[in-house]
VEXMIFI-526346 format. One record per residue (C-alpha): x, y, z; residue in three letters. Coordinates in steps of 0.2 Angstrom, whole numbers, plus 2048, in hexadecimal, padded with zeros to 3 digits. Layout:
XYZALA
...
! end
This chain:
F47BDE340MET
F50BEE33CALA
F5EBF032FPHE
F6EBF8335LYS
F72C0832CTYR
F7EC0731DARG
F80C15311PRO
F7DC09302ASP
F6BC05308GLN
F66C17306ILE
F5EC1A2F5ASP
F61C092EECYS
F5FBF62F2GLY
F51BF22FETRP
F4CC052FDALA
F43C012ECTRP
F39BF22F5VAL
F33BFF302ILE
F2DC0A2F3VAL
F23BFB2ECALA
F1CBF72FDALA
F17C09300SER
F0FC0A2EEPHE
F03BFB2F1PHE
F00C02303ALA
EFAC122FCHIS
EF1C092EEPHE
EE6C002FAILE
EE4C0E308CYS
EE0C1C2FCPHE
ED9C132EEGLY
ECBC0E2FAILE
ECAC1F304SER
ECAC2B2F6TRP
EBCC212EDTHR
EAFC232FBTHR
EA6C2E2EFGLY
EA0C1E2E7ILE
E98C192F7TYR
E91C2A2FAHIS
E86C292EBVAL
E81C172F1ILE
E7DC1D302PHE
E73C2B2FCLEU
E68C1F2F3GLU
E68C12300GLU
E64C1B310PHE
E5BC2B308LYS
E64C36316ALA
E6AC48312SER
E7BC4C30AGLN
E83C5231AALA
E7EC43324VAL
E83C37316THR
E94C3F313ALA
E99C3B325TRP
E99C28321ALA
EA5C2C312CYS
EB0C3931BSER
EB3C2F32BLEU
EBEC21323MET
ECBC2D31BPRO
ECAC3832BALA
ECEC28336SER
EDCC2332AMET
EE5C3432EPHE
EDFC36340ALA
EE1C25348ALA
EF0C1934AGLY
EE6C0A344PHE
EE1C02333GLY
EE5C0D324PHE
EEDC19330GLY
EFBC0E335VAL
EFEC08324ALA
EFEC1A31CHIS
F0BC21329LEU
F16C12328ALA
F16C12315ALA
F1AC24313ILE
F27C25321SER
F31C1631CSER
F34C1D30BVAL
F3AC2E313THR
F46C2431DTYR
F4DC19310TYR
F50C27303PHE
F5BC37304GLU
F61C3C2F3ARG
F52C342E9ARG
F46C382F6ARG
F3AC432ECASN
F3AC362DDMET
F37C272E9ALA
F29C302F2THR
F21C342E2GLY
F22C222DCMET
F1BC1B2EDALA
F0CC272EDVAL
F08C242DBMET
EFEC152E3GLY
EF1C222E9VAL
EEDC272D7GLY
EEEC152D0VAL
EE2C102DEGLY
ED6C1E2DATHR
ED6C172C8ILE
ED3C062CCALA
EC7C062DBPHE
EB8C102D4PRO
EB3C042C7PRO
EB9BF52D1PHE
EADBFB2E0ILE
E9FBFE2D3ARG
EA0BEC2CCILE
EA1BE52DELEU
E91BEF2E3VAL
E87BE92D4GLU
E8CBD62D7ASP
E8DBD52EAPHE
E83BE52F0THR
E8CBF32FATRP
E8EBE830ALYS
E96BDA300GLY
EA1BE62F7SER
EA8BEC308MET
EACBDA30ELEU
EB6BD82FFILE
EBFBE8301LEU
EC3BE3313ALA
ECBBD330DGLY
ED5BDC300LEU
EDCBE830ECYS
EE4BD8316LEU
EF2BDA308ASN
EF8BE9312LEU
F00BDB31DCYS
F0BBD630FVAL
F10BE830CCYS
F14BEA31EALA
F1FBDA31EGLY
F2ABE2311LEU
F2CBF331BILE
F3BBF0326ARG
F41BFE331PRO
F53C0532FILE
F5EC0B33DLYS
F66C1B338ARG
F73C23344PRO
F6DC35341GLU
F5BC30348LEU
F61C2D359ARG
F59C38367SER
F5BC3A379VAL
F4CC3037DSER
F41C24373ARG
F33C25380ASN
F2FC3837FVAL
F27C42371MET
F32C4E368ASP
F28C5E36BTHR
F34C69362SER
F2AC68352ILE
F1DC73359PHE
F29C8135BARG
F2BC82348LYS
F20C8F340PRO
F22C8632FCYS
F1BC76337TYR
F0CC7F33DTRP
F0AC8632BMET
F0BC75324ALA
EFDC6F32FCYS
EF2C7D32BLEU
EF6C79318ASN
EF2C6731ASER
EE2C6A323PHE
EDBC75316MET
EE1C69309VAL
ED8C5B311CYS
EC8C65312VAL
EC9C682FFGLY
ECDC562FBLEU
EBFC4F305SER
EB2C5A2FDILE
EB7C562ECTHR
EBAC432EDTYR
EAAC402F7ILE
E9EC4B2EDHIS
EA4C4C2DBILE
E9CC3B2D6ALA
E8BC402DEALA
E8DC512D5TYR
E90C482C4ALA
E80C3D2C7GLU
E76C4D2CBASN
E7CC542BACYS
E75C452B2GLY
E85C3C2ADLEU
E7FC2B2B5GLY
E88C1F2C0LYS
E95C182B3GLU
E9CC292AFLYS
E9CC2F2C1SER
EA6C212C5THR
EB2C242B7LEU
EB4C362BDLEU
EBCC302CDILE
EC7C252C3SER
ECCC342B8GLY
ED2C3D2C7ILE
EDDC2E2CAGLY
EE5C2D2B9PHE
EE9C3F2BAALA
EF0C3D2CCASN
EFCC302C6VAL
F02C3B2B8PHE
F03C4A2C5GLY
F0DC402D1ARG
F19C392C4LEU
F1CC4B2BDALA
F1EC532CFMET
F29C452D4GLY
F35C492C5LEU
F34C5C2C7LEU
F38C5B2D9ALA
F49C522D5GLN
F4FC612CCHIS
F5CC6A2D7PRO
F55C7B2D4LYS
F43C772D6MET
F3AC802E5ASN
F30C722ECLEU
F24C7D2F6ILE
F20C892E8LEU
F1CC7A2DDLEU
F11C732EBTYR
F09C842EELEU
F05C882DCVAL
EFEC762D9SER
EF0C782E6PHE
EEBC8A2E0ILE
EE8C812CFILE
EDFC732D6ALA
ED4C7F2E1GLY
ECFC892D2VAL
ECAC7A2C8ALA
EBFC742D7VAL
EB6C852D8THR
EB2C832C6LEU
EA9C722C9THR
E98C7A2CAPRO
E98C812B9ILE
E9FC712B1ALA
E8FC672AFARG
E95C5D2A0THR
E9FC4E29FTRP
EADC57295ASP
EADC652A3GLY
EADC592B2LEU
EBBC4E2ABILE
EC5C5E2A8ALA
EC3C632BAVAL
EC7C522C0ALA
ED7C512B6ALA
EDDC622BCVAL
ED8C5E2CEPHE
EE0C4D2CDGLY
EF0C532C5CYS
EF3C622D1PHE
EEEC5A2E1THR
EFCC4E2DFALA
F07C592E8GLY
F00C542F9ILE
F08C422F8GLY
F17C462EDTHR
F1EC572F4LEU
F17C58305PHE
F21C4A30EALA
F31C50307PRO
F2DC6330CILE
F28C5D31DLEU
F38C5331FALA
F42C6231BARG
F38C6C327ILE
F3AC60336LEU
F49C55331GLY
F48C42331LEU
F49C3F343ARG
F39C49346ARG
F30C44337PHE
F26C3633CALA
F20C3F34CTHR
F1CC4F342GLY
F13C45334TYR
F09C3C341GLY
F03C4B34ACYS
EFFC5333ALEU
EF5C44335ALA
EE9C48343LEU
EE6C5933CILE
EE4C5132AASN
ED6C46331GLY
ECDC55338PHE
ECCC5C327GLY
EC7C4D31FGLN
EB9C4B32CMET
EB1C5B32AILE
EB3C5F317GLY
EA7C52310GLY
E99C5631DPRO
E9BC6931CLEU
E99C68308ALA
E8AC5D30BGLY
E83C69317LEU
E85C7730BLEU
E7CC6C2FEHIS
E6DC69309ASP
E6CC7C30DMET
E6DC822FBTHR
E67C732F1GLY
E76C742E6ASN
E88C712E6TYR
E8EC832E3LEU
E93C862F5GLY
E9AC752F7SER
EA7C762E9PHE
EAAC882ECLEU
EAFC832FETHR
EBAC752F8GLY
EC3C802EBGLY
EC6C8E2F7ILE
ECDC82304SER
EDAC7C2F8LEU
EDEC8E2F2VAL
EE0C94305LEU
EEBC85309SER
EF9C8C2FDSER
EFAC9C307ILE
F00C93317PHE
F0EC8D30DMET
F15C9F30AILE
F1EC9E31BVAL
F28C8E317PRO
F2BC95306LEU
F37CA230EARG
F43C96314TYR
F4FC91305LYS
F56C8130CASP
F44C7A30EVAL
F3CC802FEALA
F4AC7D2F2LEU
F50C6C2EDASN
F62C722EFTHR
F6AC622F4GLY
F6BC67307VAL
F68C5630FSER
F5CC5531EILE
F67C49328ARG
F67C4F33AVAL
F75C4F346LYS
F6DC49356CYS
F7BC48363GLY
F75C49376PRO
F74C5937ESER
F76C5B390SER
F6BC6B38FALA
F5CC62387ALA
F4CC62390SER
F45C50395PRO
F36C5438BLEU
F3EC5B37CTHR
F4BC5436FALA
F5CC5C36EPRO
F5FC6B362VAL
F63C64351VAL
F6AC6B341THR
F61C65331ASP
F70C66327ILE
F7CC58321ASP
F8DC5B328GLU
F94C57317ASP
F8CC6630FASP
F95C7630FASN
F86C81314ILE
F89C9331AGLY
F83C9A32ALYS
F74CA3323GLU
F6DC9231DSER
F70C8A32DGLU
F67C97336GLU
F58C9632BASN
F56C8432CTHR
F57C8433FSER
F48C90340THR
F3DC88333VAL
! end
């Protein structure tokens, strides 16, 4: 049952229940997916296979979450999209609060999984985690769709292909692909690398939890920074991944506990932008009506990046006998991802949190193609925006 649109429902009331539901959905989905590095170490010991082969087992789950429309994939897309639809003025802050579930999950699940494996073996631990995932049904029951008049389109039965005519959307896709390659490499292999450095299972597990602690802080900080009216969202996003990439490239020389926890802290903090900033940026590029379609198509690309990152790093380890090439590849991927955001950075109405609304005026157009949506303007009719801004937005 969908709520009818009322202005007093946006940014308040049930919208905050949506944030809570989204938080716990992210807690479960990403808390499990981002801690597959724990199982990577276990599978290396259990099956005695190569790093490249073993990494496939751990990379396919987060890849499937992004690329498929079932399981975690459905939960994640619904969780992030619902927050986008229920918020406007406080969207950046609400998104940051919702995706903090990723960081909290990354804190909680590594030691929890380690305890489950010790008490019930790795097979038993997976059964328990499967039962825990049923709580996503509770989150789903709280997420109610809302009917917003500006989201009406010519037809609900066709896909809006206009997103593929936006250069900024393609740049966002390339950015997200490279980010997912770097994330997959780091999350899957950092625990195994820590054990290889002689830190032991306990400290290797705490290393991933350390990423989670830093990620929570980073998401909160970026969510607050993004609320500032003069903050350039894309510049903040771009710089954060350059810093994260540099930290990952330094991983091979950080062989002590102090060095690795420092890398984990920087990596966790500055990769927080993928959850906190990316959805608001994409919403500004596409507009609300096209956000779900655009995010869904982009998720397929994310899945591919997640799928190849871990095994690629494992193959490099098998070829060289060390993790130098693996973490250099991961770090360079994160740095290169920032380059693709230079194109969206040119557009003021997308990059700056200037108060320009992303409501879209979607009146029917007789000239519209049956396979595409009508031409829209991602500018709120209540805002006094000049012609230059309108032209910039329409070509993003």
